[in-house]
C-alpha positions as CSV (number, residue, x, y, z in Angstrom):
1,X,3.5,14.2,15.8
2,X,-0.4,13.9,14.2
3,X,0.0,10.1,16.4
4,X,0.9,12.1,19.7
5,X,-2.4,14.0,19.0
6,X,-5.1,11.5,18.5
7,X,-3.2,9.3,21.4
8,X,-4.1,12.6,23.5
9,X,-8.1,13.1,21.9
10,X,-8.5,9.7,23.1
11,X,-7.6,9.8,26.8
12,X,-10.3,12.9,26.8
13,X,-12.4,10.8,24.8
14,X,-12.3,7.8,27.4
15,X,-12.6,9.9,30.3
16,X,-16.0,11.1,29.0
17,X,-16.9,7.3,28.5
18,X,-17.0,6.9,31.2
19,X,-18.6,9.0,31.9
20,X,-21.4,8.5,29.8
21,X,-21.8,4.4,30.5
22,X,-21.3,1.7,33.3
23,X,-18.2,-0.6,32.8
24,X,-20.1,-3.4,34.9
25,X,-22.6,-3.4,32.9
26,X,-21.4,-3.3,29.5
27,X,-18.9,-6.2,30.9
28,X,-21.9,-8.4,31.8
29,X,-23.7,-8.0,28.9
30,X,-20.9,-8.5,26.7
31,X,-21.7,-11.1,23.9
32,X,-18.9,-12.4,22.8
33,X,-19.0,-12.9,18.7
34,X,-19.2,-16.7,17.0
35,X,-17.2,-15.6,13.7
36,X,-13.5,-15.4,13.9
37,X,-11.6,-13.4,11.8
38,X,-8.3,-16.1,12.8
39,X,-10.4,-18.7,10.7
40,X,-11.7,-17.0,7.9
41,X,-7.9,-15.9,6.7
42,X,-6.9,-19.3,7.4
43,X,-9.8,-19.9,4.9
44,X,-8.6,-16.9,2.4
45,X,-4.5,-18.3,2.7
46,X,-5.2,-21.3,2.4
47,X,-7.7,-21.2,-1.0
48,X,-5.1,-18.8,-2.3
49,X,-6.9,-15.3,-2.6
50,X,-6.6,-11.8,-0.6
51,X,-8.0,-11.1,2.5
52,X,-9.7,-8.1,1.9
53,X,-10.2,-5.2,4.5
54,X,-12.6,-2.9,2.9
55,X,-12.4,0.5,4.9
56,X,-16.0,3.0,5.4
57,X,-14.1,6.3,6.3
58,X,-15.9,9.9,6.5
59,X,-12.0,11.2,6.6
60,X,-8.6,11.3,7.3
61,X,-5.7,13.8,8.9
62,X,-4.2,13.4,5.6
63,X,-7.3,13.7,3.2
64,X,-9.7,15.9,4.9
65,X,-12.7,14.6,4.0
66,X,-13.5,12.3,1.7
67,X,-16.8,10.7,1.4
68,X,-18.3,12.6,3.9
69,X,-21.5,12.2,2.8
70,X,-22.0,8.9,1.4
71,X,-24.3,6.1,2.7
72,X,-22.2,3.9,4.7
73,X,-25.1,0.8,3.1
74,X,-24.4,2.5,-0.4
75,X,-20.9,2.2,0.1
76,X,-21.2,-1.8,1.9
77,X,-22.8,-2.7,-1.7
78,X,-19.9,-1.5,-3.7
79,X,-17.9,-3.6,-0.9
80,X,-20.0,-6.6,-1.3
81,X,-19.9,-6.6,-5.5
82,X,-16.1,-6.1,-4.9
83,X,-15.1,-9.3,-2.6
84,X,-15.1,-7.4,0.7
85,X,-13.9,-10.3,3.0
86,X,-14.0,-7.7,6.0
87,X,-15.3,-4.7,6.2
88,X,-13.5,-1.6,8.3
89,X,-15.5,1.1,9.8
90,X,-13.9,4.2,12.1
91,X,-15.0,5.2,15.8
92,X,-13.1,7.7,16.1
93,X,-14.6,10.9,15.5
94,X,-12.3,13.9,15.8
95,X,-9.6,13.3,13.1
96,X,-11.7,10.4,11.1
97,X,-15.5,11.8,11.3
98,X,-16.9,8.4,12.3
99,X,-18.6,7.0,15.8
100,X,-20.5,3.8,17.1
101,X,-23.8,4.5,15.6
102,X,-21.8,3.6,12.1
103,X,-20.7,0.7,13.3
104,X,-23.5,-0.4,14.3
105,X,-25.3,0.1,11.4
106,X,-22.7,-1.7,9.0
107,X,-22.5,-4.7,11.1
108,X,-26.4,-4.6,11.1
109,X,-26.1,-4.1,7.3
110,X,-23.8,-7.6,7.1
111,X,-25.3,-9.8,9.8
112,X,-26.6,-11.5,7.0
113,X,-23.1,-11.8,5.1
114,X,-20.6,-14.1,5.7
115,X,-18.6,-10.2,5.7
116,X,-16.5,-9.4,9.3
117,X,-16.8,-5.7,10.9
118,X,-13.2,-4.3,12.1
119,X,-13.6,-2.1,15.0
120,X,-10.8,0.6,13.4
121,X,-9.6,2.3,16.8
122,X,-7.1,4.3,18.5
123,X,-7.6,1.6,21.5
124,X,-6.1,2.3,24.6
125,X,-8.4,1.2,27.7
126,X,-11.1,-1.6,28.3
127,X,-13.8,0.1,27.5
128,X,-13.2,0.5,24.0
129,X,-13.0,-2.7,23.6
130,X,-16.7,-3.5,25.5
131,X,-18.2,-0.8,23.0
132,X,-16.2,-2.6,19.8
133,X,-18.4,-5.8,20.4
134,X,-21.5,-3.9,21.8
135,X,-21.9,-2.8,18.2
136,X,-21.6,-6.0,15.9
137,X,-17.5,-5.8,15.5
138,X,-15.8,-9.3,14.8
139,X,-12.0,-7.7,14.9
140,X,-10.3,-5.3,16.7
141,X,-7.2,-3.2,16.0
142,X,-4.4,-2.9,18.5
143,X,-1.7,-0.1,17.6
144,X,2.0,-1.5,19.0
145,X,2.6,2.1,18.7
146,X,0.4,3.9,21.0
147,X,1.0,0.9,23.1
148,X,4.0,-0.8,25.8
149,X,4.2,-4.6,26.2
150,X,2.3,-5.4,28.9
151,X,-1.0,-2.9,27.7
152,X,-0.9,-4.8,23.8
153,X,-1.3,-8.3,26.0
154,X,-4.2,-7.7,28.1
155,X,-6.3,-5.9,25.7
156,X,-5.9,-8.5,22.9
157,X,-6.4,-11.5,25.1
158,X,-9.3,-9.6,26.2
159,X,-10.9,-9.2,23.0
160,X,-10.1,-12.7,21.9
161,X,-12.5,-14.0,25.5
162,X,-15.2,-11.5,23.4
163,X,-14.2,-14.1,20.4
164,X,-13.2,-11.2,18.8
165,X,-10.1,-11.6,16.7
166,X,-7.2,-8.9,16.9
167,X,-5.4,-7.1,13.7
168,X,-2.3,-6.4,15.0
169,X,-0.3,-3.3,13.9
170,X,3.4,-2.8,13.1
171,X,4.9,0.3,11.2
172,X,8.7,-0.5,12.2
173,X,10.9,-3.8,13.2
174,X,11.0,-2.1,16.7
175,X,6.9,-1.7,17.2
176,X,6.9,-5.8,16.2
177,X,9.5,-6.5,18.3
178,X,7.6,-5.5,21.3
179,X,4.6,-7.7,20.5
180,X,6.8,-10.7,18.9
181,X,6.4,-12.8,22.0
182,X,2.3,-12.4,22.2
183,X,1.5,-14.5,20.1
184,X,-0.3,-12.7,17.0
185,X,-2.0,-14.6,14.7
186,X,-2.3,-11.3,12.2
187,X,-0.1,-9.0,11.9
188,X,-0.7,-6.1,9.7
189,X,1.8,-4.2,8.9
190,X,0.4,-0.7,8.0
191,X,2.6,1.7,4.9
192,X,1.0,4.7,6.9
193,X,4.3,6.7,9.1
194,X,1.6,7.4,11.4
195,X,3.8,10.8,12.9
196,X,3.8,11.6,9.1
197,X,1.7,10.2,7.8
198,X,3.7,9.8,4.9
199,X,3.3,5.9,2.5
200,X,5.9,3.6,1.9
201,X,4.6,0.4,0.1
202,X,7.4,-1.7,0.5
203,X,7.5,-0.6,3.9
204,X,5.3,-4.3,4.3
205,X,7.7,-6.2,2.7
206,X,10.6,-4.7,4.4
207,X,9.3,-6.3,7.9
208,X,7.9,-9.0,6.6
209,X,11.1,-9.9,4.9
210,X,13.3,-9.2,8.0
211,X,10.9,-10.9,11.0
212,X,10.4,-14.1,12.4
213,X,6.3,-14.6,11.6
214,X,4.6,-17.6,10.4
215,X,1.5,-16.4,10.2
216,X,-0.5,-13.9,9.0
217,X,0.2,-10.5,7.2
218,X,-2.7,-7.9,6.0
219,X,-1.1,-5.2,4.0
220,X,-3.0,-1.4,5.0
221,X,-3.1,2.2,3.6
222,X,-1.5,3.6,0.0
223,X,-3.0,1.5,-2.0
224,X,-4.8,2.9,-4.7
225,X,-4.2,0.8,-8.4
226,X,-3.5,-2.7,-9.4
227,X,0.0,-1.9,-9.3
228,X,0.3,-1.2,-5.9
229,X,-1.7,-4.0,-5.0
230,X,1.5,-6.1,-7.0
231,X,3.6,-4.1,-4.5
232,X,2.1,-4.7,-1.8
233,X,1.2,-7.9,-2.3
234,X,4.5,-10.2,-2.0
235,X,4.7,-10.4,1.2
236,X,1.1,-10.4,2.5
237,X,-1.8,-12.7,3.0
238,X,-4.8,-9.9,2.5
239,X,-5.0,-5.7,1.4
240,X,-7.0,-2.8,4.1
241,X,-8.4,-0.8,1.8
242,X,-9.3,2.4,3.1
243,X,-8.5,6.1,1.6
244,X,-8.8,4.4,-2.3
245,X,-12.1,3.2,-2.6
246,X,-14.0,5.6,-0.7
247,X,-13.2,7.9,-3.0
248,X,-14.0,5.7,-5.8
249,X,-15.5,2.7,-4.7
250,X,-14.3,1.3,-8.6
251,X,-10.7,1.9,-8.5
252,X,-10.3,-2.4,-8.0
253,X,-11.9,-4.5,-9.7
254,X,-10.0,-7.3,-9.2
255,X,-8.2,-7.7,-6.1
256,X,-5.8,-10.6,-7.0
257,X,-3.7,-9.0,-10.2
258,X,-3.0,-11.6,-12.6
259,X,0.1,-10.8,-15.1
260,X,2.7,-8.4,-15.1
261,X,3.4,-5.0,-16.0
262,X,4.9,-2.3,-18.5
263,X,6.5,0.6,-17.0
264,X,6.6,2.4,-21.0
265,X,9.9,5.5,-20.6
266,X,10.3,8.9,-22.8
267,X,6.8,9.3,-23.9
268,X,7.9,12.7,-25.4
269,X,4.7,13.5,-27.9
270,X,1.2,14.5,-27.1
271,X,-0.5,11.7,-29.3
272,X,1.8,9.0,-27.3
273,X,0.5,10.2,-24.1
274,X,-2.8,10.5,-25.6
275,X,-2.5,6.4,-27.0
276,X,-0.4,4.3,-25.2
277,X,-1.8,1.0,-23.3
278,X,1.3,0.6,-20.6
279,X,0.5,0.4,-16.7
280,X,3.1,3.0,-15.9
281,X,3.8,5.6,-18.5
282,X,7.4,7.4,-17.7
283,X,8.5,11.4,-18.6
284,X,11.5,12.2,-17.9
285,X,13.3,15.7,-16.4
286,X,16.7,14.2,-17.1
287,X,19.1,16.7,-17.8
288,X,21.2,15.0,-20.0
289,X,18.9,12.5,-21.6
290,X,18.1,12.0,-25.1
291,X,14.5,11.4,-23.8
292,X,14.2,14.8,-21.8
293,X,10.4,16.2,-22.5
294,X,10.1,19.5,-23.7
295,X,8.2,22.2,-21.6
296,X,5.6,22.6,-24.2
297,X,4.5,19.1,-24.3
298,X,4.2,18.9,-20.8
299,X,1.6,21.8,-20.6
300,X,-0.8,19.8,-23.2
301,X,-0.7,17.0,-21.4
302,X,-3.3,15.6,-19.3
303,X,-1.2,13.7,-15.9
304,X,-2.8,10.6,-15.4
305,X,-2.2,8.9,-11.9
306,X,0.0,6.4,-13.6
307,X,2.1,8.6,-14.5
308,X,6.2,9.0,-13.0
309,X,8.4,12.0,-12.9
310,X,12.0,10.2,-13.5
311,X,14.6,12.2,-12.6
312,X,18.5,11.3,-13.3
313,X,21.1,14.0,-12.5
314,X,18.9,16.6,-11.5
315,X,19.3,18.2,-8.3
316,X,17.2,18.3,-5.4
317,X,15.7,22.4,-6.4
318,X,15.2,21.3,-10.2
319,X,13.0,18.1,-8.8
320,X,10.9,20.5,-6.3
321,X,10.3,23.4,-8.8
322,X,9.1,20.2,-10.9
323,X,6.8,18.3,-8.4
324,X,5.0,21.6,-6.9
325,X,4.4,22.8,-10.6
326,X,3.0,19.0,-11.3
327,X,0.6,16.3,-10.0
328,X,2.8,13.2,-10.2
329,X,1.3,10.3,-8.0
330,X,4.7,8.6,-8.6
331,X,8.2,9.7,-9.5
332,X,11.4,7.6,-10.0
333,X,14.9,8.1,-8.1
334,X,18.7,6.8,-8.6
335,X,19.5,5.4,-5.0
336,X,23.4,6.6,-6.4
337,X,21.6,10.3,-7.1
338,X,20.1,11.0,-4.4
339,X,20.1,11.4,-0.3
340,X,17.4,8.8,2.0
341,X,16.3,12.5,3.2
342,X,14.8,13.5,-0.5
343,X,13.4,10.4,-0.7
344,X,11.9,10.4,3.0
345,X,10.6,14.1,2.4
346,X,9.2,13.6,-0.8
347,X,4.9,12.7,-0.4
348,X,5.0,10.6,-3.9
349,X,4.8,7.6,-4.4
350,X,8.5,6.5,-5.3
351,X,10.0,4.0,-7.5
352,X,13.6,3.8,-6.6
353,X,16.4,2.0,-9.4
354,X,19.8,0.3,-9.3
355,X,21.7,1.0,-11.5
356,X,24.1,-2.1,-10.8
357,X,27.9,-2.9,-12.6
358,X,27.9,-5.5,-9.4
359,X,25.9,-7.4,-7.6
360,X,27.7,-4.9,-3.8
361,X,25.2,-2.5,-5.7
362,X,22.0,-4.2,-4.7
363,X,23.6,-4.0,-1.4
364,X,22.0,-0.2,-1.6
365,X,18.1,-1.3,-1.0
366,X,18.1,-2.2,2.1
367,X,18.5,1.4,3.6
368,X,15.9,2.8,1.3
369,X,14.2,-0.4,1.4
370,X,11.2,0.6,4.0
371,X,10.9,4.1,3.0
372,X,10.2,3.8,-1.0
373,X,6.7,1.7,-2.5
374,X,8.7,-0.4,-5.9
375,X,12.2,-0.9,-7.5
376,X,13.8,-1.1,-10.8
377,X,16.8,-3.1,-11.5
378,X,18.9,-0.8,-14.0
379,X,21.7,-1.5,-15.6
380,X,24.7,0.5,-15.2
381,X,24.2,2.7,-18.1
382,X,20.1,3.9,-17.8
383,X,18.5,4.4,-21.0
384,X,21.0,3.0,-23.2
385,X,19.6,0.1,-23.7
386,X,22.2,-2.3,-22.3
387,X,21.5,-4.6,-20.3
388,X,22.2,-5.9,-16.5
389,X,25.5,-7.7,-17.4
390,X,26.2,-8.0,-13.0
391,X,23.6,-11.5,-12.1
392,X,20.5,-10.2,-9.8
393,X,19.9,-12.7,-7.6
394,X,16.7,-14.9,-8.4
395,X,14.9,-15.1,-4.1
396,X,15.9,-11.2,-4.1
397,X,13.5,-10.1,-2.0
398,X,11.7,-7.2,-2.4
399,X,9.1,-6.5,-5.2
400,X,10.9,-4.8,-8.1
401,X,10.4,-3.9,-12.8
402,X,13.3,-5.5,-14.4
403,X,15.3,-2.4,-16.8
404,X,18.4,-2.6,-18.8
405,X,18.2,-4.1,-22.1
406,X,15.0,-5.4,-22.5
407,X,12.5,-5.9,-25.4
408,X,9.2,-7.8,-27.1
409,X,12.4,-10.9,-27.2
410,X,13.4,-11.2,-24.3
411,X,10.7,-10.5,-21.7
412,X,11.1,-14.1,-20.2
413,X,13.8,-12.9,-17.8
414,X,10.7,-11.7,-15.4
415,X,9.8,-15.6,-15.4
416,X,13.9,-16.1,-13.6
417,X,13.5,-13.7,-10.2
418,X,10.6,-15.0,-7.6
419,X,9.9,-11.2,-7.1
420,X,9.6,-9.6,-10.2
421,X,6.6,-8.2,-11.2
422,X,7.1,-6.2,-14.4
423,X,9.6,-4.5,-17.0
424,X,10.3,-0.9,-17.4
425,X,11.2,0.1,-21.0
426,X,13.3,3.2,-22.7
427,X,15.1,1.7,-25.4
428,X,12.9,-1.3,-26.3
429,X,9.8,0.3,-27.1
430,X,12.1,3.1,-29.4
431,X,12.3,2.6,-33.4
432,X,14.7,4.6,-34.9
433,X,14.9,6.5,-31.9
434,X,10.9,7.3,-32.0
435,X,8.6,6.0,-29.4
436,X,6.8,2.9,-30.9
437,X,3.0,2.5,-29.6
438,X,2.4,-0.5,-31.6
439,X,6.0,-1.7,-29.6
440,X,3.7,-0.6,-26.7
441,X,0.8,-2.5,-27.3
442,X,3.0,-6.0,-27.9
443,X,4.9,-5.8,-25.3
444,X,2.1,-5.1,-22.4
445,X,0.1,-8.0,-24.2
446,X,3.3,-10.2,-23.7
447,X,3.7,-9.7,-20.5
448,X,-0.3,-10.6,-19.6
449,X,-0.1,-13.5,-20.8
450,X,2.9,-14.7,-18.9
451,X,2.5,-17.8,-16.0
452,X,3.2,-15.8,-13.2
453,X,4.3,-18.1,-10.1
């Protein structure tokens, strides 16, 4: 368990900090922050602006070194242009390559801006809070998974007495219940399991839907595209984004995504991949589909990050072999076709399709919801161009792509559902059984013009 190793290392580090610093002197020197995290996120929420926390981290246990040599000032300049509300700085060295020197350098560089500084750390002791404040932090992260309720309460109260806001991180409903009575203003839902380091974007929506937290949510981890932000932003008031921005700071040009998304499914000719304009591209590996891609075309295709490997009626061995051979970032599975264990085992982002014959089929969603990234609601016979016969609840609680007989003439159906973020189209992008690039372009253009609530 990676988290247990980190905490064990942190206990040794804390003991060393007590040898390095005089705790009484740190207490006496502590000057409370005058900049309020809670006020700033409230103002952003009232303005309808996502509260973006951009992260500076050199490496992670799951990724290794991400961007080892980049200067903090250069990275923070990117974050200022992006419109960050706060910058998160890792101070853990062993697993993330950070230091309090990084924190101090960031806080000094941003002192004349309105950008807040978060100390991202595995905090288990008061001395870490005093050092956070000493080095300029305006807010800190407290992780429910590594603290009991009393410890969390003591550290939260101390942080707030130092003028620092608290981003209270949970990964599960059980973790939230530990701190539910502590009056936390901002809950950060980590979509990454800190034991396995696998991410599932819908986890933040699942938790937000099932708990009674009246204030603010921040979605943390796993966001690499505008589509990911749309999924994670269903209930959240902001995002904490690290790895993707450290790898490619220009990855996000607009945090507030406008328009609906198109997943174009069944492309199987080389020129289609080069010329298409869809947000997501489905590549079909189903042994029973007429749209199954040929190995020859696949080998000549450069797999982009937004390509999706679609499996339907494939066995576990076929799925594993394909994903070992090809570096897909997204996978599409069908709920009736796979086990929860398989879903949990895959490292890719997962679009989970539910074939709906009656409304009771939607009950499958709850079992998978914390472990997948986005739902696709499809007809009873996937790929046949038939609309969904059963009625989907207008307030289906999780973000989804609408499938089943979607074409250029019925795109307004997305407006009927609170959490529909786009469409998944196969037969609707074809003419005489062949993919029609003009239909893809027309659907994309129409979707971007539809009003969003």
